[in-house]
C-alpha positions as a Markdown table, in Angstrom:
| # | Residue | x | y | z |
|---|---|---|---|---|
| 1 | Met | 20.0 | 1.1 | -9.2 |
| 2 | Ser | 22.0 | -4.8 | -9.8 |
| 3 | Gly | 21.3 | -1.6 | -9.6 |
| 4 | Asn | 19.7 | 1.6 | -9.7 |
| 5 | His | 18.7 | 4.8 | -7.5 |
| 6 | Gln | 15.8 | 3.9 | -5.1 |
| 7 | Arg | 13.6 | 1.2 | -6.1 |
| 8 | Ser | 10.5 | 1.6 | -3.7 |
| 9 | Ala | 8.5 | 4.0 | -5.8 |
| 10 | His | 7.7 | 4.9 | -9.3 |
| 11 | Lys | 10.3 | 7.6 | -11.1 |
| 12 | Ser | 8.0 | 10.3 | -12.9 |
| 13 | Ser | 7.7 | 9.6 | -17.1 |
| 14 | Asn | 9.5 | 12.1 | -18.4 |
| 15 | His | 10.1 | 10.4 | -21.5 |
| 16 | Lys | 6.6 | 9.7 | -23.3 |
| 17 | Ala | 6.3 | 7.4 | -26.3 |
| 18 | Lys | 5.0 | 9.4 | -29.4 |
| 19 | Ser | 2.1 | 7.5 | -29.8 |
| 20 | Lys | 16.6 | -26.5 | -20.8 |
| 21 | Lys | 19.6 | -24.9 | -22.8 |
| 22 | Pro | 22.8 | -23.9 | -21.2 |
| 23 | Leu | 22.4 | -20.3 | -20.0 |
| 24 | Ala | 25.2 | -18.1 | -21.6 |
| 25 | Leu | 25.1 | -16.3 | -18.3 |
| 26 | Ile | 23.8 | -18.4 | -17.4 |
| 27 | Gly | 35.9 | 0.5 | 6.1 |
| 28 | Ala | 37.6 | 3.0 | 4.4 |
| 29 | Gly | 35.9 | 4.8 | 1.9 |
| 30 | Leu | 39.1 | 6.8 | 0.9 |
| 31 | Leu | 39.2 | 9.1 | -2.1 |
| 32 | Ala | 41.6 | 8.5 | -4.4 |
| 33 | Thr | 42.5 | 9.6 | -8.1 |
| 34 | Thr | 41.5 | 7.3 | -10.4 |
| 35 | Gly | 43.1 | 6.6 | -13.6 |
| 36 | Ile | 40.1 | 5.5 | -15.1 |
| 37 | Ala | 39.6 | 7.1 | -18.9 |
| 38 | Thr | 36.5 | 8.5 | -20.5 |
| 39 | Ala | 35.8 | 8.8 | -23.7 |
| 40 | Gly | 34.1 | 12.0 | -25.1 |
| 41 | Thr | 30.9 | 12.6 | -27.0 |
| 42 | Leu | 29.9 | 9.5 | -30.0 |
| 43 | Ala | 27.2 | 11.2 | -30.8 |
| 44 | Asn | 25.6 | 14.6 | -31.5 |
| 45 | Ala | 24.2 | 15.6 | -28.1 |
| 46 | Gly | 15.6 | 3.2 | -12.0 |
| 47 | Gln | 14.0 | 2.7 | -12.1 |
| 48 | Tyr | 12.2 | 4.9 | -9.3 |
| 49 | Ala | 12.7 | 7.7 | -7.3 |
| 50 | Gly | 11.6 | 8.6 | -3.4 |
| 51 | Ser | 9.6 | 11.2 | -2.0 |
| 52 | Gly | 10.0 | 13.5 | 0.5 |
| 53 | Asp | 12.7 | 15.9 | 1.9 |
| 54 | Arg | 16.6 | 14.4 | 0.6 |
| 55 | Ala | 19.2 | 14.6 | 3.2 |
| 56 | Ala | 21.8 | 14.7 | 0.2 |
| 57 | Lys | 21.2 | 15.1 | -3.7 |
| 58 | Ala | 23.6 | 13.3 | -5.9 |
| 59 | Asp | 24.4 | 15.7 | -8.6 |
| 60 | His | 24.3 | 14.2 | -12.5 |
| 61 | Ala | 26.1 | 11.2 | -10.7 |
| 62 | Val | 27.2 | 7.5 | -12.7 |
| 63 | Phe | 28.3 | 5.0 | -9.6 |
| 64 | Val | 30.5 | 1.5 | -10.6 |
| 65 | Gln | 31.0 | -1.0 | -8.4 |
| 66 | Gly | 34.3 | -2.9 | -9.1 |
| 67 | Asn | 33.7 | -6.1 | -6.9 |
| 68 | Glu | 37.3 | -6.7 | -6.6 |
| 69 | Leu | 37.5 | -9.9 | -4.5 |
| 70 | Asp | 40.4 | -8.2 | -2.5 |
| 71 | Gly | 38.9 | -4.8 | -1.7 |
| 72 | Asn | 35.5 | -3.5 | -3.1 |
| 73 | Thr | 35.3 | -0.1 | -4.6 |
| 74 | Ile | 32.8 | 1.9 | -5.8 |
| 75 | His | 33.8 | 4.1 | -8.6 |
| 76 | Val | 32.2 | 7.4 | -9.2 |
| 77 | Phe | 31.4 | 9.5 | -12.5 |
| 78 | Glu | 30.4 | 12.8 | -12.8 |
| 79 | Arg | 28.4 | 13.2 | -15.4 |
| 80 | Asp | 27.3 | 16.5 | -18.0 |
| 81 | Asp | 24.0 | 17.3 | -19.4 |
| 82 | Asp | 24.8 | 15.4 | -22.6 |
| 83 | Gly | 25.2 | 12.4 | -20.6 |
| 84 | Val | 29.0 | 12.4 | -21.2 |
| 85 | Leu | 31.3 | 10.8 | -18.0 |
| 86 | Thr | 34.2 | 12.0 | -16.1 |
| 87 | Ala | 36.1 | 10.2 | -13.7 |
| 88 | Ala | 35.7 | 11.6 | -10.4 |
| 89 | Gly | 37.0 | 8.9 | -7.9 |
| 90 | Glu | 37.5 | 5.3 | -6.7 |
| 91 | Tyr | 36.4 | 4.8 | -2.5 |
| 92 | Glu | 36.7 | 1.7 | -1.0 |
| 93 | Thr | 33.8 | -0.2 | 0.8 |
| 94 | Gly | 35.5 | -1.7 | 3.1 |
| 95 | Gly | 34.5 | -5.3 | 2.3 |
| 96 | Lys | 35.3 | -7.6 | 0.0 |
| 97 | Gly | 33.8 | -8.4 | -3.6 |
| 98 | Gly | 32.5 | -11.7 | -4.8 |
| 99 | His | 32.4 | -14.1 | -7.8 |
| 100 | Gln | 29.5 | -16.7 | -8.0 |
| 101 | Thr | 31.1 | -20.5 | -8.8 |
| 102 | Asp | 31.3 | -21.1 | -12.3 |
| 103 | Ala | 30.2 | -17.3 | -13.7 |
| 104 | Pro | 30.4 | -17.3 | -17.2 |
| 105 | Thr | 30.4 | -12.8 | -17.0 |
| 106 | Asp | 28.1 | -11.5 | -14.0 |
| 107 | Ser | 30.0 | -12.4 | -10.8 |
| 108 | Leu | 27.3 | -11.3 | -8.5 |
| 109 | Ala | 24.4 | -13.2 | -11.1 |
| 110 | Ser | 21.8 | -10.2 | -10.0 |
| 111 | Gln | 20.7 | -7.2 | -10.2 |
| 112 | Gly | 20.3 | -4.6 | -8.0 |
| 113 | Ser | 23.6 | -5.1 | -6.0 |
| 114 | Leu | 24.4 | -1.5 | -6.0 |
| 115 | Val | 21.4 | 1.3 | -5.1 |
| 116 | Tyr | 20.9 | 4.6 | -4.7 |
| 117 | Asp | 18.0 | 5.5 | -2.3 |
| 118 | Asp | 17.2 | 9.5 | -3.3 |
| 119 | Arg | 14.9 | 9.8 | 0.0 |
| 120 | Ser | 18.0 | 9.6 | 2.5 |
| 121 | Gly | 20.7 | 10.6 | -0.2 |
| 122 | Met | 23.0 | 6.6 | 0.4 |
| 123 | Leu | 24.2 | 4.8 | -1.7 |
| 124 | Leu | 24.0 | 1.2 | -0.7 |
| 125 | Ala | 26.6 | -1.6 | -1.7 |
| 126 | Val | 26.9 | -5.4 | -1.2 |
| 127 | Asn | 30.1 | -7.3 | -0.7 |
| 128 | Ala | 29.6 | -10.2 | -1.2 |
| 129 | Gly | 32.7 | -11.7 | -0.2 |
| 130 | Ser | 32.8 | -10.7 | 3.5 |
| 131 | Gly | 28.8 | -11.0 | 3.8 |
| 132 | Thr | 28.4 | -7.5 | 4.3 |
| 133 | Val | 26.4 | -4.1 | 2.8 |
| 134 | Thr | 28.1 | -0.8 | 3.3 |
| 135 | Ser | 25.9 | 2.7 | 2.8 |
| 136 | Phe | 27.8 | 6.3 | 1.5 |
| 137 | Arg | 26.2 | 9.5 | 2.0 |
| 138 | Val | 26.5 | 10.9 | -1.5 |
| 139 | Gln | 27.4 | 14.5 | -1.5 |
| 140 | Gly | 27.5 | 15.8 | -5.7 |
| 141 | Gln | 30.2 | 13.5 | -6.8 |
| 142 | Lys | 31.6 | 12.2 | -3.2 |
| 143 | Leu | 31.2 | 9.6 | -1.0 |
| 144 | Thr | 31.2 | 10.4 | 2.8 |
| 145 | Asp | 30.8 | 8.3 | 6.1 |
| 146 | Pro | 31.0 | 4.3 | 4.9 |
| 147 | Gln | 29.4 | 2.2 | 7.3 |
| 148 | Val | 29.5 | -1.7 | 7.2 |
| 149 | Val | 26.9 | -4.1 | 8.7 |
| 150 | Asp | 26.6 | -8.1 | 8.3 |
| 151 | Ser | 24.4 | -8.9 | 5.5 |
| 152 | Gly | 22.5 | -11.2 | 7.6 |
| 153 | Gly | 23.5 | -14.1 | 5.7 |
| 154 | Glu | 25.9 | -15.4 | 2.9 |
| 155 | Phe | 26.7 | -13.8 | -0.2 |
| 156 | Pro | 24.4 | -10.3 | 0.1 |
| 157 | Ala | 24.0 | -9.7 | -4.3 |
| 158 | Ser | 21.3 | -7.7 | -4.4 |
| 159 | Ile | 19.2 | -4.8 | -1.9 |
| 160 | Ala | 15.6 | -3.3 | -2.6 |
| 161 | Val | 14.5 | -0.3 | -0.7 |
| 162 | Ser | 10.5 | 1.1 | 0.4 |
| 163 | Gly | 10.7 | 4.0 | 2.1 |
| 164 | Lys | 13.2 | 4.1 | 5.6 |
| 165 | Val | 13.5 | 0.5 | 5.2 |
| 166 | Ala | 15.7 | -1.4 | 2.9 |
| 167 | Tyr | 15.9 | -5.0 | 2.1 |
| 168 | Val | 19.0 | -7.3 | 1.0 |
| 169 | Met | 18.9 | -10.6 | -0.4 |
| 170 | Asn | 21.8 | -13.2 | 0.9 |
| 171 | Ala | 22.4 | -15.7 | -2.5 |
| 172 | Gly | 24.9 | -18.3 | -0.2 |
| 173 | Gly | 23.1 | -20.8 | 1.6 |
| 174 | Glu | 19.7 | -21.4 | 2.5 |
| 175 | Gly | 19.9 | -17.6 | 0.7 |
| 176 | Ser | 17.6 | -15.2 | 2.8 |
| 177 | Val | 16.1 | -11.7 | 2.9 |
| 178 | Gln | 17.4 | -9.6 | 6.1 |
| 179 | Gly | 15.9 | -6.2 | 6.8 |
| 180 | Phe | 17.4 | -2.9 | 7.7 |
| 181 | Lys | 16.3 | -0.1 | 8.8 |
| 182 | Ile | 17.9 | 3.4 | 6.8 |
| 183 | Thr | 19.0 | 5.9 | 9.6 |
| 184 | Lys | 21.2 | 8.6 | 9.5 |
| 185 | Lys | 23.9 | 6.8 | 10.9 |
| 186 | Gly | 23.6 | 4.1 | 7.7 |
| 187 | Leu | 21.8 | 0.9 | 8.0 |
| 188 | Lys | 20.5 | -1.3 | 11.2 |
| 189 | Pro | 19.3 | -4.7 | 11.1 |
| 190 | Leu | 15.3 | -4.9 | 11.9 |
| 191 | Lys | 14.1 | -7.0 | 14.4 |
| 192 | Gly | 12.0 | -9.9 | 12.8 |
| 193 | Ser | 12.7 | -9.3 | 9.3 |
| 194 | His | 14.8 | -12.2 | 8.4 |
| 195 | Arg | 13.6 | -14.8 | 6.1 |
| 196 | Ser | 15.0 | -18.3 | 4.4 |
| 197 | Leu | 14.1 | -18.9 | 1.4 |
| 198 | Gly | 14.6 | -22.4 | 1.4 |
| 199 | Leu | 17.5 | -22.8 | -1.2 |
| 200 | Asp | 20.1 | -25.3 | -0.9 |
| 201 | Asn | 22.9 | -23.2 | -2.5 |
| 202 | Glu | 26.8 | -23.3 | -1.0 |
| 203 | Asp | 28.2 | -20.2 | 0.5 |
| 204 | Val | 29.3 | -19.2 | -2.6 |
| 205 | Pro | 26.9 | -20.5 | -5.1 |
| 206 | Leu | 26.4 | -21.5 | -8.3 |
| 207 | Phe | 25.4 | -18.7 | -11.0 |
| 208 | Ser | 22.6 | -20.6 | -12.2 |
| 209 | Ser | 21.1 | -21.6 | -9.1 |
| 210 | Ser | 21.4 | -18.6 | -7.2 |
| 211 | Pro | 18.3 | -16.3 | -6.7 |
| 212 | Gly | 18.5 | -12.9 | -8.9 |
| 213 | Glu | 17.2 | -10.0 | -8.0 |
| 214 | Val | 15.0 | -8.8 | -4.4 |
| 215 | Glu | 12.8 | -6.2 | -5.0 |
| 216 | Phe | 9.7 | -4.4 | -3.5 |
| 217 | Thr | 6.4 | -3.4 | -5.2 |
| 218 | Pro | 5.6 | 0.5 | -5.9 |
| 219 | Asp | 3.4 | 0.1 | -2.9 |
| 220 | Gly | 5.7 | -1.0 | -0.8 |
| 221 | Arg | 3.4 | -3.9 | 0.3 |
| 222 | Asn | 5.2 | -7.2 | -1.3 |
| 223 | Leu | 8.5 | -7.7 | -1.4 |
| 224 | Val | 9.6 | -10.4 | -3.8 |
| 225 | Val | 12.9 | -12.6 | -5.1 |
| 226 | Thr | 13.5 | -14.4 | -8.3 |
| 227 | Thr | 15.0 | -17.8 | -7.9 |
| 228 | Lys | 16.7 | -19.1 | -11.6 |
| 229 | Ser | 17.0 | -22.7 | -11.1 |
| 230 | Asn | 13.4 | -23.2 | -9.0 |
| 231 | Asn | 11.5 | -21.3 | -11.9 |
| 232 | Thr | 10.0 | -19.3 | -9.5 |
| 233 | Val | 8.7 | -15.7 | -8.3 |
| 234 | Glu | 8.3 | -15.4 | -4.6 |
| 235 | Val | 6.6 | -12.9 | -2.6 |
| 236 | Phe | 6.5 | -11.8 | 0.9 |
| 237 | Pro | 3.4 | -9.7 | 1.5 |
| 238 | Met | 4.7 | -7.0 | 3.7 |
| 239 | Lys | 3.2 | -5.2 | 7.0 |
| 240 | Arg | 5.1 | -2.6 | 8.7 |
| 241 | Gly | 7.9 | -3.1 | 7.1 |
| 242 | Leu | 8.1 | -6.8 | 8.1 |
| 243 | Pro | 7.3 | -9.6 | 6.3 |
| 244 | Ala | 3.9 | -11.4 | 7.2 |
| 245 | Val | 4.7 | -14.5 | 6.5 |
| 246 | Asp | 7.5 | -17.0 | 7.7 |
| 247 | Glu | 7.8 | -18.7 | 4.2 |
| 248 | Pro | 7.5 | -16.8 | 0.5 |
| 249 | Val | 4.4 | -17.4 | -1.8 |
| 250 | Val | 5.7 | -19.7 | -4.4 |
| 251 | Asn | 4.5 | -18.6 | -7.8 |
| 252 | Glu | 5.7 | -20.6 | -10.6 |
| 253 | Ser | 7.5 | -18.4 | -13.1 |
| 254 | Ala | 5.8 | -17.7 | -17.1 |
| 255 | Gly | 8.8 | -18.3 | -18.4 |
| 256 | Gly | 12.9 | -20.0 | -17.7 |
| 257 | Val | 15.0 | -18.9 | -15.4 |
| 258 | Pro | 13.4 | -16.0 | -13.9 |
| 259 | Phe | 15.8 | -12.7 | -13.4 |
| 260 | Ala | 15.4 | -9.3 | -12.9 |
| 261 | Ile | 12.3 | -7.6 | -11.9 |
| 262 | Ser | 10.4 | -3.9 | -13.1 |
| 263 | Phe | 7.7 | -2.2 | -12.7 |
| 264 | Asp | 5.4 | -0.1 | -14.7 |
| 265 | Asp | 3.6 | 3.0 | -14.0 |
| 266 | Ala | 0.4 | 1.1 | -13.2 |
| 267 | Gly | 2.3 | -1.1 | -10.5 |
| 268 | Arg | 2.4 | -4.1 | -13.2 |
| 269 | Met | 5.5 | -6.3 | -12.7 |
| 270 | Leu | 7.7 | -7.3 | -15.2 |
| 271 | Val | 10.2 | -10.2 | -15.1 |
| 272 | Ala | 12.7 | -11.1 | -17.1 |
| 273 | Glu | 13.6 | -14.7 | -18.3 |
| 274 | Ala | 17.2 | -15.4 | -18.7 |
| 275 | Glu | 16.7 | -19.8 | -20.9 |
| 276 | Lys | 14.7 | -18.1 | -24.0 |
| 277 | Ser | 15.5 | -14.0 | -23.3 |
| 278 | Thr | 11.6 | -13.5 | -22.5 |
| 279 | Val | 9.7 | -10.9 | -20.5 |
| 280 | Ser | 6.4 | -11.6 | -18.7 |
| 281 | Thr | 4.2 | -9.5 | -16.9 |
| 282 | Tyr | 2.0 | -9.9 | -13.9 |
| 283 | Glu | -0.7 | -8.4 | -11.4 |
| 284 | Val | 0.7 | -8.8 | -7.9 |
| 285 | Lys | -2.9 | -9.7 | -6.2 |
| 286 | Arg | -3.4 | -9.6 | -2.6 |
| 287 | Gly | -1.6 | -12.3 | -0.2 |
| 288 | Gly | 1.0 | -12.5 | -2.3 |
| 289 | Lys | -0.6 | -14.2 | -5.6 |
| 290 | Leu | 0.7 | -13.3 | -9.3 |
| 291 | Lys | -1.6 | -13.5 | -12.3 |
| 292 | Ala | 0.4 | -13.5 | -15.8 |
| 293 | Val | -1.5 | -11.1 | -17.7 |
| 294 | Gln | 0.7 | -11.3 | -20.9 |
| 295 | Glu | 2.6 | -14.5 | -21.3 |
| 296 | Pro | 6.7 | -14.6 | -22.6 |
| 297 | Leu | 7.6 | -11.8 | -25.0 |
| 298 | Ala | 11.0 | -12.9 | -26.9 |
| 299 | Asn | 13.4 | -10.5 | -27.7 |
| 300 | Gly | 14.9 | -12.7 | -30.5 |
| 301 | Gln | 18.5 | -12.1 | -28.8 |
| 302 | Glu | 20.7 | -14.2 | -26.2 |
| 303 | Thr | 20.3 | -14.6 | -22.6 |
| 304 | Leu | 17.7 | -11.9 | -21.3 |
| 305 | Cys | 19.2 | -10.9 | -17.3 |
| 306 | Trp | 18.6 | -7.6 | -16.4 |
| 307 | Leu | 15.4 | -4.8 | -17.1 |
| 308 | Glu | 15.4 | -1.4 | -16.3 |
| 309 | Arg | 12.5 | 1.3 | -16.6 |
| 310 | Ala | 13.1 | 4.4 | -18.5 |
| 311 | Gly | 9.7 | 6.2 | -18.8 |
| 312 | Asp | 7.8 | 4.2 | -20.9 |
| 313 | Phe | 10.5 | 2.3 | -22.0 |
| 314 | Phe | 12.0 | -1.0 | -20.6 |
| 315 | Tyr | 15.5 | -1.8 | -21.6 |
| 316 | Gly | 17.4 | -5.4 | -21.3 |
| 317 | Gly | 21.3 | -6.3 | -21.3 |
| 318 | Asn | 21.2 | -9.9 | -23.5 |
| 319 | Thr | 24.6 | -10.8 | -22.0 |
| 320 | Gly | 24.9 | -13.6 | -24.0 |
| 321 | Asn | 24.9 | -11.8 | -27.6 |
| 322 | Ser | 26.1 | -8.6 | -25.6 |
| 323 | Thr | 22.8 | -6.6 | -26.9 |
| 324 | Val | 20.7 | -4.1 | -25.7 |
| 325 | Ser | 16.8 | -4.7 | -26.3 |
| 326 | Gly | 14.0 | -2.2 | -26.1 |
| 327 | Tyr | 10.5 | -1.9 | -24.8 |
| 328 | Arg | 7.4 | 0.2 | -24.7 |
| 329 | Met | 4.9 | -0.5 | -22.9 |
| 330 | Asp | 1.2 | 0.9 | -24.1 |
| 331 | Asp | -2.1 | 2.4 | -22.1 |
| 332 | Ser | -3.6 | -1.0 | -21.7 |
| 333 | Gly | -0.4 | -2.8 | -20.6 |
| 334 | Lys | 0.7 | -4.5 | -23.3 |
| 335 | Leu | 4.2 | -5.1 | -23.9 |
| 336 | Ala | 5.8 | -4.8 | -27.6 |
| 337 | Leu | 9.6 | -4.4 | -28.8 |
| 338 | Thr | 10.1 | -1.1 | -29.8 |
| 339 | Asn | 11.2 | -2.7 | -33.0 |
| 340 | Asp | 11.2 | -5.8 | -35.0 |
| 341 | Val | 14.5 | -7.0 | -34.2 |
| 342 | Gly | 14.3 | -6.4 | -30.5 |
| 343 | Leu | 17.5 | -3.9 | -30.2 |
| 344 | Ala | 17.6 | -0.7 | -29.0 |
| 345 | Thr | 21.1 | 0.1 | -30.2 |
| 346 | Pro | 23.7 | -1.5 | -33.0 |
| 347 | Pro | 26.0 | -4.3 | -31.3 |
| 348 | Ser | 29.4 | -3.3 | -30.6 |
| 349 | Ala | 32.6 | -5.2 | -30.9 |
| 350 | Asn | 34.0 | -2.9 | -28.1 |
| 351 | Ser | 31.7 | -3.2 | -25.8 |
| 352 | Gln | 31.1 | -7.4 | -25.3 |
| 353 | Gly | 29.9 | -8.9 | -22.1 |
| 354 | Val | 26.5 | -6.9 | -21.2 |
| 355 | Ile | 25.6 | -6.9 | -18.2 |
| 356 | Asp | 23.4 | -4.4 | -15.3 |
| 357 | Leu | 21.9 | -1.4 | -16.7 |
| 358 | Ala | 21.0 | 1.7 | -14.6 |
| 359 | Val | 18.4 | 4.6 | -15.7 |
| 360 | Thr | 18.9 | 8.4 | -14.7 |
| 361 | Glu | 16.2 | 9.9 | -12.5 |
| 362 | Asp | 14.7 | 12.0 | -15.3 |
| 363 | Asp | 14.9 | 8.7 | -17.9 |
| 364 | Ser | 17.3 | 10.7 | -20.8 |
| 365 | Tyr | 19.9 | 8.7 | -20.2 |
| 366 | Val | 20.6 | 4.6 | -20.1 |
| 367 | Tyr | 23.9 | 3.6 | -18.7 |
| 368 | Val | 25.5 | 0.0 | -19.5 |
| 369 | Gln | 28.1 | -2.2 | -18.3 |
| 370 | Asn | 30.6 | -4.3 | -20.3 |
| 371 | Ala | 31.7 | -7.1 | -18.1 |
| 372 | Val | 34.7 | -8.3 | -20.7 |
| 373 | Ser | 35.6 | -5.2 | -22.2 |
| 374 | Gly | 35.8 | -3.6 | -18.6 |
| 375 | Thr | 33.7 | -0.3 | -20.0 |
| 376 | Val | 30.1 | 1.5 | -19.1 |
| 377 | Asp | 28.4 | 3.0 | -22.2 |
| 378 | Gly | 26.0 | 5.6 | -21.9 |
| 379 | Phe | 22.8 | 6.2 | -24.3 |
| 380 | Arg | 20.4 | 9.0 | -24.4 |
| 381 | Val | 17.2 | 8.1 | -25.1 |
| 382 | Glu | 14.6 | 9.0 | -28.2 |
| 383 | Asp | 11.7 | 9.5 | -29.1 |
| 384 | Asp | 11.1 | 6.2 | -30.3 |
| 385 | Gly | 12.6 | 4.3 | -27.7 |
| 386 | Ser | 15.8 | 4.2 | -29.7 |
| 387 | Leu | 19.4 | 4.8 | -28.1 |
| 388 | Thr | 22.0 | 6.2 | -29.4 |
| 389 | Lys | 25.6 | 6.4 | -27.7 |
| 390 | Val | 27.0 | 9.3 | -26.1 |
| 391 | Thr | 29.9 | 7.9 | -24.0 |
| 392 | Thr | 32.1 | 5.6 | -23.1 |
| 393 | Ala | 34.2 | 4.6 | -19.5 |
| 394 | Glu | 37.4 | 2.7 | -19.9 |
| 395 | Gly | 39.4 | 0.6 | -17.9 |
| 396 | Leu | 37.3 | -0.7 | -15.3 |
| 397 | Pro | 37.5 | -4.0 | -13.7 |
| 398 | Ala | 37.1 | -6.3 | -16.3 |
| 399 | Phe | 35.7 | -10.0 | -15.8 |
| 400 | Gly | 37.7 | -12.3 | -15.3 |
| 401 | Glu | 38.7 | -14.1 | -11.8 |
| 402 | Ser | 35.8 | -11.5 | -11.1 |
| 403 | Gly | 34.7 | -8.4 | -12.9 |
| 404 | Met | 32.3 | -5.4 | -11.6 |
| 405 | Glu | 28.7 | -5.7 | -11.4 |
| 406 | Gly | 26.4 | -2.9 | -10.2 |
| 407 | Ile | 25.6 | 0.6 | -11.4 |
| 408 | Ala | 23.6 | 2.9 | -10.2 |
| 409 | Ala | 22.6 | 6.7 | -11.9 |
| 410 | Val | 21.1 | 10.0 | -11.0 |
């Protein structure tokens, strides 16, 4: 869930398939009535889920992080059975949004900045401008009990969850990861969990030199971070919820400018690479070493940064030309585009600045943030991997001085 429901264990695959150039990318909680409008049905109509008892449950909801500089908010939408969104309220996080230096479309330049944890029923949001993280308890389409904690570094931009542990990636300064225990009273700092990424950024980083995402492998045994300008995929082997090493195991990226991370149902890791809009596939070996099992697959689009899984399919957001690409993983682990042109849905003049994506728990719908347009498009996933638009939510914070980033769906 920049963002999705819990990223620690695989979702069930309910949706099965029938058979260097300049980068273009690259504590209040008060419910208020919102003026955001949503369009009706436009067609005939995360990555991972947790396990165990659910303390609370979001019932067909989509959450969008406004990332406003003067006060970050979460925009909540009710999702009906056909995927159509209806505005259900706004909630203040008690922190401020942020905007990375020279960011052209995506203010946080990351994936996973807003995460829904299915196991605990909590929504976790970064406040990049305040250096804090807010947790909410989710009750249907309502957010309650906001709790704000220090992120352990500068400019928090991504969150990963495994079991009862969450890790926050701080993109500013030297960069870092900081662990937290997920409790009924929110996030509690995990002693001995803080690790430096050894970067050389300002407190507000340049968008192209900040790390892209933090993510757990599905078994929880490794914590992975992508670094864009260093062209590395860095791994912290984990032991009892803590990094087992002082410094990450550094792996050279197979493609240029690694950004987003996803996993298939066999635990293979897919990394979206912005430089040439490619996806590389890896096996995560013991000790944090990566083995490339498929060389970078190009999609023919511009500046692929985001990547989310929906059953046997993966969907990527290409911010350079505002398109969404579709991929299929076969039983042998080979990744291919769902069609020859690399597009899962036709581009739209009203959907500009494609950035982050979210997938519902049942893999049936994909929601895409359009930063420049200030909209979220909802798509139904078809059996061949194509996407059919079913809804558009309008009036969200559009990219300018800053813009929305982070989306989660259940």
